[in-house]
All heavy atoms as an XYZ file, in Angstrom:
780
protein
N     132.002    -97.425     11.621
C     132.457    -96.439     10.650
C     133.464    -95.450     11.246
O     133.939    -94.591     10.562
C     131.270    -95.669     10.074
C     130.370    -96.537      9.231
C     129.125    -96.939      9.698
C     130.768    -96.937      7.973
C     128.298    -97.721      8.928
C     129.945    -97.721      7.190
C     128.706    -98.118      7.671
O     127.894    -98.893      6.898
N     133.749    -95.550     12.492
C     134.780    -94.710     13.079
C     134.232    -93.513     13.825
O     133.027    -93.256     13.840
N     135.136    -92.766     14.450
C     134.717    -91.664     15.317
C     133.968    -90.542     14.612
O     133.113    -89.911     15.213
C     136.026    -91.164     15.922
C     137.123    -91.791     15.155
C     136.576    -92.970     14.425
N     134.295    -90.288     13.358
C     133.588    -89.214     12.658
C     132.111    -89.568     12.504
O     131.239    -88.726     12.696
C     134.236    -88.922     11.286
C     133.429    -87.920     10.505
C     135.646    -88.401     11.480
N     131.843    -90.820     12.179
C     130.456    -91.243     12.019
C     129.671    -91.057     13.307
O     128.473    -90.815     13.282
C     130.408    -92.698     11.549
C     129.031    -93.172     11.165
C     128.440    -92.723      9.985
C     128.320    -94.039     11.976
C     127.174    -93.158      9.626
C     127.059    -94.479     11.620
C     126.485    -94.027     10.442
O     125.239    -94.450     10.093
N     130.364    -91.147     14.437
C     129.704    -90.947     15.727
C     129.118    -89.554     15.858
O     128.137    -89.352     16.578
C     130.678    -91.215     16.875
C     131.101    -92.669     16.935
O     130.420    -93.555     16.421
N     132.237    -92.920     17.551
N     129.700    -88.589     15.168
C     129.167    -87.223     15.226
C     127.748    -87.176     14.669
O     126.868    -86.533     15.239
C     130.064    -86.261     14.443
C     131.467    -86.046     14.975
C     132.256    -85.145     14.025
C     131.430    -85.464     16.375
N     127.517    -87.857     13.570
C     126.186    -87.829     12.976
C     125.189    -88.581     13.856
O     124.042    -88.184     13.981
C     126.192    -88.386     11.558
C     124.918    -87.985     10.850
C     124.852    -88.174      9.374
N     126.064    -88.487      8.691
C     126.074    -89.139      7.540
N     124.950    -89.556      6.993
N     127.200    -89.387      6.923
N     125.638    -89.656     14.467
C     124.771    -90.399     15.384
C     124.397    -89.534     16.578
O     123.236    -89.497     17.004
C     125.471    -91.691     15.849
O     125.778    -92.474     14.696
C     124.586    -92.488     16.783
N     125.362    -88.805     17.097
C     125.081    -87.895     18.214
C     124.147    -86.769     17.768
O     123.245    -86.372     18.505
C     126.381    -87.321     18.779
C     126.162    -86.480     20.019
C     127.466    -86.036     20.639
C     127.185    -85.198     21.880
N     128.425    -84.734     22.504
N     124.350    -86.283     16.549
C     123.466    -85.241     16.016
C     122.028    -85.752     15.938
O     121.079    -85.026     16.269
C     123.953    -84.783     14.642
N     121.864    -87.001     15.519
C     120.525    -87.598     15.484
C     119.911    -87.639     16.877
O     118.735    -87.311     17.051
C     120.579    -89.026     14.941
C     120.714    -89.126     13.463
C     120.724    -90.587     13.047
O     121.647    -91.328     13.385
N     119.705    -90.983     12.318
N     120.693    -88.066     17.851
C     120.191    -88.143     19.227
C     119.763    -86.760     19.714
O     118.699    -86.611     20.334
C     121.252    -88.740     20.141
N     120.559    -85.756     19.427
C     120.218    -84.394     19.836
C     118.935    -83.920     19.161
O     118.100    -83.269     19.790
C     121.380    -83.443     19.522
C     122.631    -83.636     20.383
C     123.809    -82.877     19.786
C     122.365    -83.198     21.819
N     118.784    -84.266     17.893
C     117.558    -83.889     17.170
C     116.344    -84.562     17.802
O     115.297    -83.934     17.988
C     117.666    -84.245     15.697
N     116.488    -85.838     18.132
C     115.374    -86.563     18.751
C     115.026    -86.009     20.132
O     113.872    -86.071     20.552
C     115.706    -88.060     18.838
C     115.758    -88.783     17.498
C     116.352    -90.174     17.664
C     114.387    -88.846     16.841
N     116.026    -85.454     20.810
C     115.797    -84.838     22.120
C     115.262    -83.411     22.011
O     114.944    -82.796     23.016
C     117.086    -84.854     22.942
C     117.554    -86.237     23.403
C     118.968    -86.151     23.979
C     116.578    -86.810     24.421
N     115.201    -82.897     20.776
C     114.671    -81.555     20.555
C     115.696    -80.439     20.648
O     115.342    -79.270     20.617
N     116.971    -80.784     20.741
C     118.029    -79.775     20.788
C     118.456    -79.482     19.349
O     119.533    -79.888     18.897
C     119.192    -80.274     21.631
C     120.211    -79.189     21.946
O     120.147    -78.098     21.326
O     121.072    -79.433     22.804
N     117.594    -78.787     18.638
C     117.779    -78.580     17.205
C     119.039    -77.804     16.853
O     119.713    -78.125     15.869
C     116.556    -77.891     16.611
C     115.321    -78.741     16.709
O     115.398    -79.958     16.879
N     114.158    -78.126     16.630
N     119.358    -76.781     17.636
C     120.548    -75.985     17.336
C     121.806    -76.847     17.391
O     122.631    -76.830     16.472
C     120.670    -74.805     18.297
C     119.563    -73.778     18.123
O     118.981    -73.707     17.015
O     119.272    -73.053     19.088
N     121.943    -77.607     18.469
C     123.122    -78.463     18.616
C     123.115    -79.572     17.567
O     124.170    -79.925     17.024
C     123.171    -79.052     20.019
N     121.945    -80.116     17.276
C     121.845    -81.194     16.288
C     122.292    -80.715     14.911
O     123.076    -81.398     14.237
C     120.410    -81.713     16.222
N     121.806    -79.575     14.501
C     122.173    -79.062     13.180
C     123.644    -78.687     13.111
O     124.301    -78.929     12.094
C     121.290    -77.865     12.824
C     119.845    -78.225     12.507
C     118.981    -76.966     12.465
C     119.743    -78.992     11.202
N     124.168    -78.128     14.179
C     125.590    -77.772     14.198
C     126.461    -79.025     14.103
O     127.456    -79.054     13.363
C     125.919    -76.984     15.459
N     126.088    -80.062     14.836
C     126.881    -81.287     14.817
C     126.731    -82.034     13.496
O     127.697    -82.622     12.993
C     126.487    -82.180     15.989
C     127.497    -83.224     16.423
C     128.879    -82.621     16.672
C     127.010    -83.939     17.662
N     125.548    -81.999     12.914
C     125.358    -82.609     11.597
C     126.274    -81.935     10.582
O     126.974    -82.597      9.814
C     123.901    -82.490     11.151
C     123.583    -83.058      9.777
C     123.749    -84.574      9.752
C     122.172    -82.659      9.353
N     126.293    -80.618     10.587
C     127.150    -79.873      9.671
C     128.620    -80.216      9.918
O     129.379    -80.466      8.979
C     126.906    -78.373      9.834
C     127.624    -77.566      8.782
O     127.331    -77.757      7.590
O     128.483    -76.742      9.153
N     129.003    -80.272     11.173
C     130.398    -80.617     11.515
C     130.762    -82.007     11.019
O     131.862    -82.221     10.509
C     130.600    -80.514     13.024
C     132.007    -80.830     13.449
C     132.200    -80.643     14.935
N     133.260    -81.522     15.384
C     133.379    -81.972     16.592
N     132.503    -81.652     17.522
N     134.371    -82.761     16.910
N     129.834    -82.961     11.159
C     130.146    -84.328     10.733
C     130.482    -84.374      9.241
O     131.416    -85.065      8.831
C     129.002    -85.277     11.067
O     127.919    -85.140     10.187
N     129.729    -83.627      8.448
C     130.027    -83.604      7.015
C     131.320    -82.854      6.734
O     132.107    -83.262      5.880
C     128.866    -82.993      6.233
C     127.680    -83.913      6.121
C     126.442    -83.536      6.610
C     127.788    -85.157      5.521
C     125.340    -84.378      6.506
C     126.698    -86.013      5.408
C     125.473    -85.619      5.903
N     131.559    -81.772      7.451
C     132.809    -81.023      7.246
C     134.031    -81.851      7.616
O     135.119    -81.598      7.116
C     132.775    -79.717      8.029
C     131.855    -78.700      7.398
C     131.812    -77.406      8.157
C     130.901    -76.428      7.418
N     130.644    -75.224      8.197
N     133.822    -82.843      8.482
C     134.923    -83.738      8.848
C     134.918    -84.994      7.974
O     135.515    -86.001      8.324
C     134.853    -84.066     10.339
C     135.159    -82.844     11.188
C     135.308    -83.135     12.674
O     135.569    -84.309     13.032
O     135.182    -82.192     13.457
N     134.231    -84.909      6.863
C     134.237    -85.923      5.800
C     133.504    -87.217      6.131
O     133.899    -88.292      5.679
C     135.663    -86.215      5.317
C     136.352    -84.991      4.818
N     136.041    -84.414      3.616
C     137.292    -84.200      5.384
C     136.772    -83.327      3.454
N     137.529    -83.176      4.512
N     132.423    -87.107      6.867
C     131.552    -88.273      7.082
C     130.464    -88.229      6.015
O     129.411    -87.640      6.218
C     130.926    -88.236      8.477
C     129.853    -89.310      8.651
O     129.825    -90.260      7.848
O     129.049    -89.196      9.585
N     130.746    -88.851      4.889
C     129.781    -88.862      3.797
C     129.101    -90.226      3.637
O     128.353    -90.429      2.687
C     130.445    -88.440      2.484
C     130.870    -86.993      2.514
C     132.186    -86.636      2.721
C     129.922    -85.985      2.384
C     132.563    -85.300      2.774
C     130.284    -84.654      2.440
C     131.609    -84.330      2.632
O     131.973    -83.015      2.690
N     129.348    -91.134      4.585
C     128.716    -92.441      4.528
C     127.203    -92.284      4.526
O     126.637    -91.665      5.428
C     129.140    -93.292      5.746
O     130.560    -93.370      5.778
C     128.543    -94.683      5.670
N     126.554    -92.821      3.528
C     125.090    -92.757      3.392
C     124.544    -91.332      3.512
O     123.447    -91.112      4.017
C     124.416    -93.679      4.416
C     124.776    -95.156      4.307
C     124.153    -95.928      5.457
C     124.351    -95.747      2.995
N     125.277    -90.375      3.001
C     124.874    -88.966      3.087
C     123.487    -88.751      2.504
O     122.697    -87.972      3.020
C     125.895    -88.064      2.380
C     125.968    -88.309      0.900
C     126.789    -89.168      0.259
C     125.145    -87.713     -0.111
N     126.550    -89.146     -1.091
C     125.535    -88.256     -1.351
C     124.125    -86.767     -0.093
C     124.948    -87.892     -2.551
C     123.527    -86.406     -1.290
C     123.949    -86.961     -2.502
N     123.200    -89.429      1.406
C     121.930    -89.256      0.701
C     120.760    -89.684      1.579
O     119.690    -89.073      1.534
C     121.944    -90.034     -0.619
C     122.348    -91.467     -0.414
C     123.622    -91.975     -0.443
C     121.501    -92.556     -0.076
N     123.598    -93.326     -0.152
C     122.303    -93.707      0.083
C     120.124    -92.675      0.096
C     121.778    -94.955      0.408
C     119.607    -93.929      0.413
C     120.438    -95.036      0.568
N     120.944    -90.732      2.369
C     119.859    -91.181      3.247
C     119.580    -90.126      4.314
O     118.417    -89.775      4.575
C     120.208    -92.525      3.896
C     119.136    -92.964      4.867
C     117.959    -93.542      4.399
C     119.266    -92.754      6.233
C     116.947    -93.914      5.271
C     118.270    -93.121      7.111
C     117.109    -93.697      6.630
O     116.107    -94.046      7.493
N     120.633    -89.619      4.926
C     120.467    -88.602      5.962
C     119.741    -87.382      5.418
O     118.796    -86.891      6.033
C     121.838    -88.178      6.526
O     122.463    -89.319      7.121
C     121.697    -87.074      7.569
N     120.174    -86.921      4.270
C     119.613    -85.674      3.738
C     118.221    -85.837      3.145
O     117.426    -84.903      3.177
C     120.549    -85.096      2.677
C     121.938    -84.696      3.176
C     122.747    -84.109      2.035
C     121.849    -83.718      4.338
N     117.894    -86.998      2.614
C     116.637    -87.144      1.899
C     115.588    -87.993      2.602
O     114.399    -87.754      2.411
C     116.908    -87.759      0.525
C     117.795    -86.889     -0.342
C     118.176    -87.595     -1.627
O     117.365    -88.277     -2.234
N     119.420    -87.443     -2.046
N     116.020    -89.002      3.369
C     115.046    -89.987      3.842
C     114.973    -90.189      5.350
O     113.952    -90.651      5.844
C     115.316    -91.343      3.175
C     115.267    -91.287      1.687
C     116.415    -91.441      0.936
C     114.067    -91.058      1.023
C     116.386    -91.379     -0.456
C     114.025    -90.999     -0.360
C     115.175    -91.158     -1.092
N     116.037    -89.940      6.066
C     116.050    -90.230      7.498
C     114.964    -89.414      8.201
O     115.014    -88.183      8.220
C     117.418    -89.905      8.087
C     117.565    -90.326      9.532
O     116.538    -90.570     10.205
O     118.711    -90.406      9.999
N     113.976    -90.085      8.792
C     112.867    -89.358      9.409
C     113.276    -88.509     10.608
O     112.545    -87.600     10.992
C     111.892    -90.468      9.829
C     112.690    -91.718      9.855
C     113.813    -91.541      8.880
N     114.443    -88.771     11.158
C     114.943    -87.952     12.267
C     114.984    -86.485     11.873
O     114.719    -85.602     12.690
C     116.362    -88.407     12.669
O     116.337    -89.781     12.999
C     116.902    -87.595     13.830
N     115.325    -86.245     10.626
C     115.553    -84.873     10.171
C     114.324    -84.230      9.539
O     114.366    -83.052      9.157
C     116.741    -84.839      9.208
C     117.971    -85.344      9.882
C     118.546    -86.571      9.731
C     118.733    -84.665     10.884
N     119.625    -86.693     10.560
C     119.770    -85.545     11.279
C     118.652    -83.406     11.473
C     120.707    -85.197     12.247
C     119.590    -83.070     12.436
C     120.598    -83.949     12.815
N     113.217    -84.952      9.430
C     112.013    -84.400      8.807
C     111.593    -83.051      9.394
O     111.318    -82.116      8.635
C     110.842    -85.390      8.880
C     110.966    -86.533      7.884
O     111.842    -86.471      7.001
O     110.191    -87.505      8.022
N     111.556    -82.889     10.717
C     111.129    -81.598     11.255
C     112.101    -80.450     10.969
O     111.735    -79.283     11.087
C     111.048    -81.836     12.762
C     111.055    -83.303     12.963
C     111.744    -83.894     11.769
N     113.319    -80.787     10.571
C     114.338    -79.751     10.378
C     114.684    -79.514      8.910
O     115.501    -78.648      8.606
C     115.607    -80.132     11.152
C     115.411    -80.232     12.665
C     116.646    -80.807     13.324
C     115.061    -78.882     13.242
N     114.079    -80.260      8.035
C     114.423    -80.105      6.611
C     114.117    -78.698      6.079
O     114.767    -78.244      5.146
C     113.697    -81.144      5.766
C     114.250    -82.537      5.985
C     113.757    -83.535      4.960
N     113.810    -84.883      5.487
C     114.922    -85.570      5.695
N     116.071    -85.032      5.410
N     114.872    -86.792      6.191
N     113.159    -78.024      6.647
C     112.833    -76.665      6.211
C     113.709    -75.592      6.836
O     113.634    -74.429      6.455
N     114.542    -75.966      7.762
C     115.427    -75.011      8.436
C     116.543    -74.605      7.470
O     117.165    -75.463      6.841
C     116.022    -75.662      9.691
C     116.793    -74.695     10.565
O     117.804    -74.130     10.079
O     116.391    -74.515     11.727
N     116.816    -73.323      7.357
C     117.867    -72.867      6.432
C     119.241    -73.469      6.744
O     120.044    -73.672      5.838
C     117.896    -71.347      6.613
C     116.588    -70.997      7.224
C     116.116    -72.188      7.981
N     119.508    -73.793      7.990
C     120.800    -74.398      8.343
C     120.895    -75.815      7.783
O     121.954    -76.209      7.287
C     120.988    -74.406      9.860
C     121.074    -72.970     10.432
C     121.010    -72.991     11.936
N     119.670    -73.437     12.351
C     119.286    -73.594     13.614
N     120.152    -73.376     14.600
N     118.059    -73.981     13.909
N     119.802    -76.560      7.835
C     119.800    -77.904      7.247
C     119.982    -77.781      5.736
O     120.759    -78.524      5.130
C     118.489    -78.642      7.568
C     118.484    -80.055      7.078
C     118.923    -81.084      7.891
C     118.039    -80.368      5.800
C     118.932    -82.399      7.451
C     118.047    -81.687      5.345
C     118.489    -82.699      6.171
N     119.270    -76.841      5.137
C     119.371    -76.643      3.683
C     120.797    -76.265      3.278
O     121.300    -76.750      2.257
C     118.377    -75.577      3.231
N     121.452    -75.431      4.077
C     122.830    -75.030      3.765
C     123.777    -76.223      3.866
O     124.661    -76.399      3.013
C     123.283    -73.918      4.703
N     123.588    -77.041      4.876
C     124.409    -78.244      5.011
C     124.174    -79.177      3.823
O     125.125    -79.675      3.220
C     124.084    -78.978      6.332
O     124.453    -78.131      7.429
C     124.822    -80.298      6.443
N     122.919    -79.388      3.482
C     122.586    -80.268      2.357
C     123.194    -79.743      1.061
O     123.729    -80.519      0.255
C     121.073    -80.409      2.227
N     123.131    -78.445      0.853
C     123.698    -77.850     -0.361
C     125.210    -78.060     -0.409
O     125.768    -78.405     -1.455
C     123.371    -76.361     -0.416
C     123.844    -75.673     -1.664
C     123.460    -74.199     -1.696
O     122.414    -73.827     -1.140
O     124.233    -73.429     -2.284
N     125.874    -77.876      0.726
C     127.326    -78.071      0.774
C     127.697    -79.532      0.500
O     128.660    -79.811     -0.220
C     127.866    -77.626      2.134
N     126.934    -80.448      1.047
C     127.208    -81.871      0.824
C     126.998    -82.222     -0.646
O     127.824    -82.919     -1.252
C     126.324    -82.746      1.736
C     126.412    -84.212      1.333
C     126.717    -82.562      3.188
N     125.929    -81.743     -1.214
C     125.671    -82.032     -2.629
C     126.749    -81.430     -3.527
O     127.155    -82.046     -4.517
C     124.282    -81.555     -3.018
C     123.197    -82.439     -2.430
C     121.808    -82.082     -2.945
N     120.832    -82.968     -2.364
C     120.037    -82.652     -1.334
N     120.075    -81.441     -0.818
N     119.185    -83.544     -0.842
N     127.220    -80.245     -3.195
C     128.298    -79.625     -3.970
C     129.565    -80.468     -3.876
O     130.255    -80.679     -4.883
C     128.558    -78.207     -3.475
N     129.864    -80.967     -2.687
C     131.052    -81.801     -2.499
C     130.932    -83.086     -3.294
O     131.874    -83.486     -3.990
C     131.266    -82.094     -1.015
C     132.530    -82.835     -0.758
C     133.780    -82.303     -0.565
C     132.702    -84.262     -0.697
N     134.703    -83.309     -0.377
C     134.070    -84.526     -0.452
C     131.829    -85.332     -0.816
C     134.572    -85.811     -0.331
C     132.337    -86.625     -0.692
C     133.694    -86.849     -0.452
N     129.781    -83.745     -3.211
C     129.629    -85.015     -3.923
C     129.632    -84.810     -5.436
O     130.160    -85.640     -6.173
C     128.362    -85.777     -3.478
O     127.212    -84.972     -3.700
C     128.450    -86.165     -2.015
N     129.079    -83.711     -5.886
C     129.111    -83.394     -7.319
C     130.549    -83.175     -7.776
O     130.960    -83.677     -8.836
C     128.254    -82.153     -7.621
O     126.894    -82.447     -7.287
C     128.353    -81.740     -9.078
N     131.331    -82.460     -6.978
C     132.736    -82.229     -7.318
C     133.506    -83.543     -7.356
O     134.339    -83.762     -8.249
C     133.374    -81.263     -6.326
N     133.239    -84.432     -6.413
C     133.897    -85.732     -6.400
C     133.535    -86.542     -7.651
O     134.385    -87.197     -8.242
C     133.513    -86.510     -5.140
C     134.082    -85.921     -3.871
C     135.596    -85.962     -3.859
O     136.187    -87.026     -3.950
N     136.220    -84.804     -3.756
N     132.269    -86.474     -8.023
C     131.832    -87.201     -9.221
C     132.510    -86.635    -10.468
O     132.929    -87.400    -11.357
C     130.308    -87.144     -9.354
C     129.797    -87.980    -10.459
N     129.207    -87.452    -11.587
C     129.804    -89.325    -10.642
C     128.875    -88.433    -12.400
N     129.218    -89.582    -11.854
N     132.642    -85.340    -10.542
C     133.311    -84.723    -11.685
C     134.779    -85.151    -11.748
O     135.307    -85.399    -12.833
C     133.190    -83.193    -11.629
C     131.779    -82.691    -11.871
C     131.217    -83.164    -13.199
O     131.860    -83.129    -14.233
N     129.986    -83.672    -13.165
N     135.419    -85.226    -10.589
C     136.812    -85.692    -10.557
C     136.910    -87.137    -11.048
O     137.827    -87.480    -11.789
C     137.382    -85.589     -9.146
C     137.691    -84.184     -8.721
C     138.252    -84.121     -7.299
O     138.440    -85.141     -6.640
N     138.517    -82.918     -6.835
N     135.964    -87.967    -10.644
C     135.940    -89.354    -11.093
C     135.803    -89.430    -12.612
O     136.528    -90.160    -13.283
C     134.793    -90.107    -10.425
C     134.520    -91.521    -10.916
C     135.703    -92.435    -10.618
C     133.243    -92.053    -10.309
N     134.864    -88.656    -13.149
C     134.670    -88.653    -14.599
C     135.928    -88.192    -15.328
O     136.296    -88.766    -16.370
C     133.481    -87.770    -14.968
C     132.106    -88.247    -14.493
C     131.042    -87.219    -14.846
C     131.774    -89.615    -15.054
N     136.607    -87.188    -14.781
C     137.836    -86.693    -15.404
C     138.930    -87.747    -15.339
O     139.668    -87.953    -16.311
C     138.300    -85.403    -14.731
C     139.464    -84.736    -15.448
C     139.118    -84.355    -16.878
O     138.137    -83.668    -17.120
N     139.907    -84.824    -17.837
N     139.037    -88.428    -14.221
C     140.048    -89.486    -14.100
C     139.778    -90.619    -15.085
O     140.707    -91.180    -15.664
C     140.095    -90.004    -12.664
C     140.657    -88.987    -11.680
S     140.466    -89.495     -9.956
C     141.804    -90.653     -9.823
N     138.521    -90.939    -15.285
C     138.178    -91.962    -16.285
C     138.534    -91.473    -17.686
O     139.095    -92.216    -18.493
C     136.697    -92.296    -16.216
C     136.344    -93.190    -15.066
C     134.880    -93.536    -15.059
N     134.581    -94.400    -13.933
C     133.389    -94.488    -13.376
N     132.366    -93.793    -13.840
N     133.195    -95.283    -12.346
N     138.192    -90.221    -17.968
C     138.481    -89.656    -19.292
C     139.989    -89.612    -19.556
O     140.427    -89.819    -20.686
C     137.881    -88.254    -19.411
N     140.770    -89.368    -18.511
C     142.227    -89.312    -18.646
C     142.863    -90.693    -18.671
O     144.069    -90.820    -18.846
C     142.841    -88.520    -17.487
C     142.442    -87.058    -17.499
O     141.934    -86.569    -18.528
O     142.632    -86.391    -16.453
N     142.052    -91.728    -18.453
C     142.574    -93.087    -18.436
C     143.292    -93.453    -17.147
O     143.971    -94.473    -17.077
N     143.150    -92.641    -16.125
C     143.828    -92.935    -14.848
C     143.124    -94.024    -14.064
O     143.753    -94.694    -13.248
C     143.966    -91.666    -14.011
C     144.948    -90.676    -14.638
C     145.215    -89.513    -13.732
N     144.073    -88.601    -13.782
C     143.832    -87.657    -12.899
N     144.615    -87.510    -11.863
N     142.798    -86.865    -13.043
N     141.838    -94.188    -14.301
C     141.092    -95.303    -13.701
C     140.155    -95.843    -14.775
O     139.681    -95.101    -15.630
C     140.304    -94.899    -12.437
C     139.304    -93.786    -12.736
C     141.224    -94.514    -11.307
C     138.378    -93.480    -11.595
N     139.881    -97.133    -14.737
C     139.024    -97.694    -15.788
C     137.559    -97.332    -15.583
O     137.102    -97.135    -14.466
C     139.225    -99.203    -15.644
C     139.635    -99.395    -14.232
C     140.385    -98.155    -13.837
N     136.874    -97.266    -16.690
C     135.423    -97.109    -16.658
C     134.853    -98.474    -16.289
O     135.227    -99.484    -16.872
C     134.931    -96.680    -18.033
C     133.440    -96.416    -18.086
O     132.702    -96.986    -17.253
O     133.009    -95.647    -18.941
N     133.977    -98.509    -15.321
C     133.432    -99.778    -14.848
C     132.780   -100.584    -15.977
O     132.959   -101.775    -16.075
C     132.389    -99.487    -13.763
C     132.487   -100.422    -12.611
C     131.410   -100.130    -11.616
N     131.929    -99.261    -10.583
C     131.181    -98.678     -9.689
N     129.883    -98.807     -9.685
N     131.713    -97.912     -8.779
N     132.023    -99.911    -16.810
C     131.336   -100.602    -17.907
C     132.343   -101.210    -18.871
O     132.194   -102.336    -19.323
C     130.402    -99.644    -18.633
N     133.408   -100.490    -19.198
C     134.440   -101.013    -20.093
C     135.169   -102.184    -19.466
O     135.473   -103.169    -20.120
C     135.452    -99.926    -20.429
O     134.816    -98.876    -21.108
N     135.441   -102.085    -18.165
C     136.148   -103.158    -17.461
C     135.293   -104.424    -17.431
O     135.800   -105.524    -17.639
C     136.508   -102.717    -16.052
N     134.009   -104.295    -17.216
C     133.126   -105.448    -17.185
C     133.004   -106.080    -18.571
O     132.971   -107.296    -18.701
C     131.748   -105.065    -16.657
C     131.765   -104.792    -15.175
C     130.402   -104.295    -14.674
O     129.541   -103.921    -15.439
N     130.241   -104.286    -13.365
N     132.940   -105.246    -19.592
C     132.816   -105.756    -20.963
C     134.061   -106.554    -21.352
O     133.965   -107.595    -21.996
C     132.594   -104.605    -21.930
N     135.238   -106.098    -20.954
C     136.467   -106.794    -21.328
C     136.636   -108.101    -20.565
O     137.256   -109.028    -21.071
C     137.680   -105.900    -21.115
O     137.856   -105.636    -19.738
N     136.082   -108.226    -19.375
C     136.203   -109.465    -18.618
C     135.174   -110.501    -19.055
O     135.336   -111.674    -18.807
C     136.075   -109.238    -17.099
O     134.808   -108.635    -16.827
C     137.201   -108.380    -16.579
N     134.115   -110.051    -19.707
C     133.079   -111.011    -20.129
C     133.343   -111.602    -21.504
O     132.589   -112.420    -21.977
C     131.693   -110.322    -20.104
O     131.662   -109.282    -21.048
N     134.401   -111.179    -22.132
C     134.738   -111.686    -23.482
C     135.397   -113.019    -23.427
O     136.054   -113.502    -22.650
C     135.634   -110.715    -24.229
C     134.917   -109.440    -24.552
C     135.835   -108.525    -25.312
N     135.231   -107.213    -25.293
C     135.851   -106.119    -25.585
N     137.135   -106.141    -25.889
N     135.260   -104.967    -25.578
């Protein structure tokens, strides 16, 4: 996934080593550098982060990521509404005819 993804992997390693401050800082940095690959798994399910989910820094990072993904989804919906990109359901319906 490239060098940015390596930041999150390093953050995981730091968390597993118990260096929570560095782990949380690097996790936040990875998202700020646009590493959103499997973001939902990291924030909701990855057991590496279980001990830190209650930390306000983790919560702030999660909130920022969710805000970004929500904004991206809204842009997608607007682009579909404007006809700039096709709606997947409409595209599938027209190809199955």
